[in-house]
C-alpha positions as CSV (number, residue, x, y, z in Angstrom):
1,X,4.3,2.7,-18.4
2,X,3.6,0.6,-15.3
3,X,7.1,1.4,-13.8
4,X,6.5,5.1,-14.5
5,X,3.1,4.9,-12.9
6,X,4.5,3.2,-9.8
7,X,7.3,5.7,-9.5
8,X,4.8,8.6,-9.7
9,X,2.5,7.2,-7.0
10,X,5.3,6.2,-4.7
11,X,6.7,9.8,-4.8
12,X,3.2,11.2,-4.1
13,X,2.7,8.8,-1.2
14,X,6.0,9.5,0.3
15,X,5.5,13.2,0.1
16,X,1.9,13.0,1.4
17,X,0.6,15.2,-1.4
18,X,-3.1,15.8,-2.2
19,X,-5.1,13.2,-4.3
20,X,-4.2,12.6,-7.9
21,X,-7.6,11.5,-9.3
22,X,-7.0,13.1,-12.7
23,X,-3.6,11.4,-13.2
24,X,-5.0,8.0,-12.2
25,X,-8.0,8.4,-14.4
26,X,-5.7,9.1,-17.4
27,X,-3.4,6.1,-16.6
28,X,-6.2,3.6,-15.8
29,X,-6.9,1.0,-18.5
30,X,-10.1,1.7,-20.4
31,X,-11.4,-1.9,-19.8
32,X,-11.0,-1.6,-16.0
33,X,-14.6,-1.2,-15.0
34,X,-15.8,-3.8,-17.6
35,X,-13.5,-6.4,-16.1
36,X,-14.7,-5.9,-12.5
37,X,-17.4,-8.6,-13.0
38,X,-14.7,-11.2,-13.4
39,X,-13.8,-11.1,-9.7
40,X,-16.5,-12.4,-7.3
41,X,-14.8,-10.8,-4.3
42,X,-14.8,-7.4,-5.9
43,X,-18.4,-7.8,-7.1
44,X,-19.5,-8.7,-3.6
45,X,-17.6,-5.7,-2.2
46,X,-19.2,-3.4,-4.9
47,X,-22.7,-4.7,-4.4
48,X,-22.4,-4.2,-0.6
49,X,-22.6,-0.4,-1.2
50,X,-19.0,0.2,-0.3
51,X,-17.8,0.9,-3.8
52,X,-20.3,3.4,-4.9
53,X,-20.0,5.7,-7.9
54,X,-19.2,9.3,-7.0
55,X,-20.0,10.8,-10.4
56,X,-16.5,10.8,-11.9
57,X,-16.3,7.0,-12.0
58,X,-15.8,4.3,-9.4
59,X,-12.7,5.0,-7.4
60,X,-12.1,1.3,-6.9
61,X,-8.5,1.2,-5.5
62,X,-9.1,4.0,-3.0
63,X,-12.5,2.7,-1.7
64,X,-11.3,-0.9,-1.7
65,X,-8.2,-0.1,0.3
66,X,-10.1,2.2,2.7
67,X,-12.7,-0.6,3.3
68,X,-10.0,-3.3,3.9
69,X,-8.3,-1.0,6.5
70,X,-11.2,0.6,8.3
71,X,-14.0,-1.9,8.0
72,X,-12.1,-5.3,7.7
73,X,-9.1,-4.2,9.8
74,X,-6.8,-6.1,7.5
75,X,-3.6,-5.1,9.4
76,X,-4.9,-5.8,12.9
77,X,-7.2,-8.9,12.7
78,X,-6.9,-12.4,11.3
79,X,-10.2,-12.2,9.5
80,X,-9.2,-8.8,8.0
81,X,-5.9,-10.2,6.8
82,X,-7.8,-13.1,5.2
83,X,-10.2,-10.6,3.6
84,X,-7.2,-8.8,2.1
85,X,-5.9,-12.1,0.7
86,X,-9.3,-12.8,-0.9
87,X,-9.1,-9.8,-3.2
88,X,-5.5,-10.4,-4.2
89,X,-4.5,-11.7,-7.7
90,X,-3.0,-15.2,-7.8
91,X,0.4,-13.7,-8.8
92,X,0.4,-10.7,-6.4
93,X,3.8,-9.3,-5.4
94,X,3.9,-7.8,-1.8
95,X,7.0,-5.9,-1.0
96,X,7.5,-5.1,2.7
97,X,10.7,-3.0,2.8
98,X,11.6,-4.5,6.2
99,X,11.7,-8.0,4.7
100,X,14.6,-9.3,2.6
101,X,12.4,-10.8,-0.2
102,X,9.0,-9.9,-1.5
103,X,6.1,-12.3,-0.9
104,X,4.7,-13.6,-4.2
105,X,1.3,-15.3,-4.7
106,X,-2.0,-15.0,-2.9
107,X,-1.4,-17.8,-0.3
108,X,2.0,-16.6,0.8
109,X,0.8,-13.0,1.1
110,X,-2.3,-14.0,3.0
111,X,-0.3,-16.1,5.4
112,X,2.2,-13.3,5.9
113,X,-0.5,-10.8,6.7
114,X,-2.3,-13.2,9.1
115,X,1.1,-13.8,10.8
116,X,1.7,-10.1,11.2
117,X,-1.9,-9.5,12.5
118,X,-1.6,-12.2,15.1
119,X,1.8,-10.9,16.3
120,X,0.2,-7.4,16.7
121,X,-3.0,-8.6,18.4
122,X,-3.7,-6.5,21.4
123,X,-0.7,-4.2,20.9
124,X,-2.4,-1.2,19.3
125,X,-4.2,-0.1,16.2
126,X,-3.5,0.9,12.6
127,X,-4.5,4.5,11.6
128,X,-5.1,5.5,8.0
129,X,-3.8,9.1,7.9
130,X,-4.2,10.0,4.2
131,X,-5.1,8.2,1.0
132,X,-4.9,9.3,-2.6
133,X,-7.6,8.9,-5.2
134,X,-7.3,6.2,-7.8
135,X,-9.1,3.7,-10.0
136,X,-6.4,1.1,-10.4
137,X,-3.8,2.3,-7.9
138,X,-3.5,4.5,-4.8
139,X,-1.1,5.4,-2.1
140,X,-1.7,5.9,1.6
141,X,0.1,7.1,4.7
142,X,-0.4,5.3,8.0
143,X,0.6,5.2,11.7
144,X,0.6,2.5,14.3
145,X,-1.0,3.6,17.5
146,X,-1.2,2.4,21.1
147,X,-3.8,4.4,23.1
148,X,-2.6,8.1,22.8
149,X,0.9,7.1,21.7
150,X,2.0,7.0,18.1
151,X,4.4,4.5,16.8
152,X,5.8,3.5,13.4
153,X,4.7,5.5,10.4
154,X,4.9,4.7,6.8
155,X,3.4,4.8,3.3
156,X,2.0,2.0,1.1
157,X,1.3,1.8,-2.6
158,X,-1.4,-0.6,-3.9
159,X,-2.0,-1.4,-7.5
160,X,-5.0,-3.4,-9.0
161,X,-5.0,-5.5,-12.2
162,X,-7.6,-5.1,-14.9
163,X,-9.8,-7.6,-13.1
164,X,-9.9,-5.4,-10.0
165,X,-7.6,-7.7,-7.9
166,X,-4.7,-6.4,-5.9
167,X,-1.6,-7.3,-7.9
168,X,1.2,-5.2,-6.3
169,X,1.8,-3.7,-2.9
170,X,4.9,-1.9,-1.6
171,X,5.0,-1.1,2.1
172,X,7.6,1.5,3.1
173,X,7.9,2.0,6.8
174,X,9.9,5.0,8.0
175,X,13.3,4.2,9.5
176,X,13.1,3.4,13.2
177,X,16.4,5.0,13.9
178,X,17.1,8.2,12.1
179,X,20.6,9.6,11.8
180,X,21.2,12.6,14.1
181,X,23.6,15.5,13.5
182,X,26.6,13.6,15.1
183,X,26.0,10.6,12.9
184,X,25.8,12.7,9.8
185,X,29.0,14.5,10.8
186,X,30.7,11.1,11.4
187,X,29.6,9.9,7.9
188,X,31.0,13.1,6.3
189,X,34.3,12.6,8.1
190,X,34.6,9.0,7.2
191,X,33.8,9.6,3.5
192,X,35.8,12.8,3.1
193,X,38.3,12.6,0.3
194,X,36.8,9.4,-0.9
195,X,37.0,8.6,-4.6
196,X,33.7,7.9,-6.4
197,X,33.4,4.4,-7.8
198,X,34.3,4.1,-11.5
199,X,31.4,4.0,-13.9
200,X,30.2,0.4,-14.4
């Protein structure tokens, strides 16, 4: 079920489709809200007024991610990166598609985000373009900016565990270099008449 849920949310995030609150509410564990009290970081975040109930239940993933990005500035400041790490599960898996291996564990993920934030310091901002609804998971589209200029874009999927901690992240930046018509024509020419590999 979790693989199916991740696939669905990644597709939605990549296509930048409208929020899927109903789907997430259906897939979310029934014990999710009861387990929030187990995580002091989430409780502090909720009690600060940032995780309010909007009538249809607390949209924890969406509001937590929005808070981390817009208020804590988790991708552009060292303190924000550390705040992100504080709400991660001990066994979090963070997949950055530009990296050869995922980062596993709260400390490695926090250190990686701090390192990225320090490397980007003074080089622009991170804009949240769209974010989907979700109790235990959400996807969002983003753009790096520098003044009026727009840079790298991408989508990210975030999933929380039953205790309200971030347990999985997949960051998917768009390709920096996109194949043009000549490249595609070259690829067609090179692969013309090629035999498909035998079934494994």
